[in-house]
N, C-alpha and C positions, 0 to 999 in steps of 0.2 A: 509200351509207347507207340510202337509201329501200327499195331492193330487199331489204336486210338486215331492215329494219323489218317490210315486208310479209311477208316469208317467216316471221317471228316470229310475227305476228298470225295468219297462216293455220295455223302449226303449233298455236298456242294454240286457235284455233277448232275445228280438228279434234279435239284432245284434249277440248275443252269438249263438243262433241257427242256423243262416245263416252261421256263421264262421265254426261251427263244421259240418254242412251238407257239405260245401265245403271241408273241411279237410278229411271228410269220403270219398267223392268221390274221392279225389286225393291221399287217402291212406296216409295222414300226420296226425300226432298226436299233437295237439296244447295244450297249457295251457288252462284250463278252466277259463274264464274270470269272471264267478260267482261261485266262489269256495264255497260259503257259502250259496247257494241256498238251501232251506229247513232247515237250521239251525236257531234256537232262541239264541239270546245273551242277557243277562241281564246286564244292566248298572246302578250302584248305585252311583250318584253324592252326595258325603256325605254331611250332614247338609242342610242349606237352608238359603236364603238371608234375611229373616225377623225372623229367630229363636230368635234374641236377643229381639224382642219386647214382648215375652211371657214366662218369666221364670217358672211360674207355670206349663205351658204346657211341657216344657222341663224336668222339676224336676219330673213329675209324673212317677211312677215306672212301668217297664214292665218286664216280665220274659224273661231272655236271654238264657234259656237252662240249666244254672246251678244256676242261682241266680237272684236277682232283680237288675237293673240297670236303670238309667235316660232314659227317653223316647229317648232324643237326646241332643246335645250341641250346642253351637253356632259355634263351630269350633274355629280355631286360625285365625291369621292375621300376615302380614309382619309388621315391625315397622313402616312403612309408612301408615298402615291402610287397604292395600288391602285384602280381605278377603280369607279365604280358601274356603268359599261356593262359591265365584265367580270363584276361580280357578277351582274347581271341575266341575261346570256347564259347563264352557267353554270347558274344556277338553271332558267331555261327548257328548257335541254337536258335536265336531269335530270327536270323535270316532263313534259316531252314524251314521254320514254322510259316514264315510270310510266304515263302516260295511254293510250299506245298499247298497252302490255301489258295494259291493262284492256278494250281494244277499241275505244277512241275514234279519231276521226279528228282530227288536231291541225293548226290552221291558225296559223302564225307570222307575225308582221308583218315580221321581218327573219330572215336566213339565214345571217349571219356576224357577228362582231364586228370586221371589218375594212373596214367601210364607212360611208357617211353616211346618216342618216335611217333610214327616210322620215319625213316631217313628221307631227306628231302627228295631224292630221286624217286623213291618208291611212291611218295605223295603224288608226284606228276603221273607215274604210271597207273595209279589207281584211276585218276581222273581221266587219263588218255584211253584207258581199256574200257571205261564206261561211254566213250565217244559223246562226251558232253558238248552241248550246244555252245556253252560258255562257262567260264570258271573264273573264280576269284581266291586268291590267297589272302587271308586276313591276318594283320600285323599292327603292331604299335611300336614306335621307334624307341631307341634309347640315345638321342641326340644330345647335342650342347644343352645345358640347363638354360641358356639364354635364348635358344631356338624355339619357335613355336610352329604348330600347323600340321597339316597332312600332305603326303605326296603319294603319287601313284607311279609305280615302276612298272616299265613296258618292256617287252621283249625285244631283243635286237635280232635280226636274222641270223642264224647261226645252225644250219642243218635242218633237224627235223621241224623246227619251228617256223621255217621260211613260209609257209603257205598261210599263216594265220597272223602275221605282222600287221597287215592292214586292218583287219578285223580287231584285233587286239588294240589298235589305236583308236579305231572308232568307239570302242567300249570305254576306253580311258577317258575319253572327252566327255562322253555321256555321264560317266560316273563322277568326274572331277566337278561338272557343274551341279550334279544333284547333291553330292556329299556336302559341298559347300553351302548350298541353300537349305539342305535339310537338316544340318547339324550345327550350323554356325562356327564350325571348326575352320580357321582360315587356312590358306595355302601355306605350304611350308616356306619359312624363311631361310632355310639353310639347305634344302635338299631338292635339286633339280631346278627346272626353270619353269615358273608358273604352275608349280605343282606337278610337273611331269618330269620323269627321270628314266631314260633308257638304261637298262642294265644287261650286261652279257655274262655275269658271273654267279648266277643264280640258277640252280638246277631246275626249279620249278617254272621258270621262264624259258631256259635253253631247251628243256625236254619237252615242252607242251606241244601238242598236236591239235589243240582247240585253242579258240581265243581266249586269252587269259591276261590279267593283270594282278600285280600284288599292291595292296594298299597299305600304307603306314598311316594309320587313323589319327595319329597326333604323336606328341614327344612325351613319353612318361617322365622323363627327366626334367620337364618344366613344370613349375608348380600350377601354373594356369591350366595347361592341358591335362596334367594329371588329375585335377579335381574334376574334368569333365570325363575323363576316360574310366573312372572308378565308378561312376553313378550309373545305375540301371536305366535311368531315363536317357541319357546319352547313348549307352549301348542300344537301347530299342530304336533310338532315332538313326543311329549309324546303320543298323540293319534294315530299317525301312527305306534309308535312301539307296543301299545297295540293292535291295529288292526292286525298288522302283527303276533304277539304272538298267538292272538286268532285263526287267520287263521290256522297257523302252527299246534296248537293244535288239532283243529277240523278236518283237513285234513291228520292228521299223518296216514300212512299206505294205503292211496290211490294208 
């Protein structure tokens, strides 16, 4: 898979070079077909498909920048049993492919949906170590059955993340607008204000040293949201909206 992705990017890059050379010769300015060339994007698909098999692993405590919390959780699921971990993994795969096609290098915090963890602090460390230009934590919520919609969780200045608060907020605003327009999922009726929720109790946001947000893409315990979240069409549209927002954030001012 990695070889195939590398080949695809190389082919696109060669085509892009030829296109730009032709444009320069003709005095025509074209849109860059690889707008994320040289950029690194971190993707954290929340939870993992076999987290439920080891409660002791999940329960061991990690430092989240303010306090101790569980290493990870199983995540939620729809009433029919479709897991949040699977949703997160599917969207992350679509998003990674979209970003690679735009020239980005993608760093994932897990590489299958058949394992445990890693712990939430380790996920942040993976993305921080890669010096990602921006990162996104992908989740779906297990809220009240009567509540609908998506919310974007933002970091609150708390130590190591203090230098990326403003940039994270800019990314959150771009993502909010694009996700609503691109997927049709409404803003959350129960989480945050106008779809935005600052959080200081999550390792992924407290420990980030790169611009990052966490998106709860919808409420798996709401029948209307769940019907969307389990569909591959919605998952692809969710990934496309994220890719668009990431590209807009990283190319602003060009």
